[in-house]
Steps between C-alpha positions, in 0.01 A plus 500: 500500500450401140667178406678446166466178310788315342524196279720237655627179343666231709651159430245219517687348797475824692135534414434158652679606814287813522185292452604271787589794725167665428321175576681455836424861594143488370567809291505592130823482303466876441500563872799267558705674225397844623611410857833362368564820304408717798751307714767580239429871489781591743748303286378686192546831685857398594582409140355827362702696752816305406448574129450867574815514708705325226361748243627779727847351482520334842738200500307190405656284768414754766141517372466121505647476852260767623208332328581172672532671837170677457339173391624331822355779709161460328513123548585546868214741549253259334618218726447715805140584387403137451 
């Protein structure tokens, strides 16, 4: 799979945290950020689905409730895996 590059700017304080995390994990900052983003992918998928549902006219409160419920299912599954 071909990877796409993005430019990313973060607050100096956050950059320092990423440096420390990379140091503790003996990894590069790029790897740490990539892993963090990969862990967030399911949340991004939920948000995209929610926006698509809202665009289709589904009640916003219902969409948000469903998104929260689906997020809890994902969190539960991740806990069971670990």
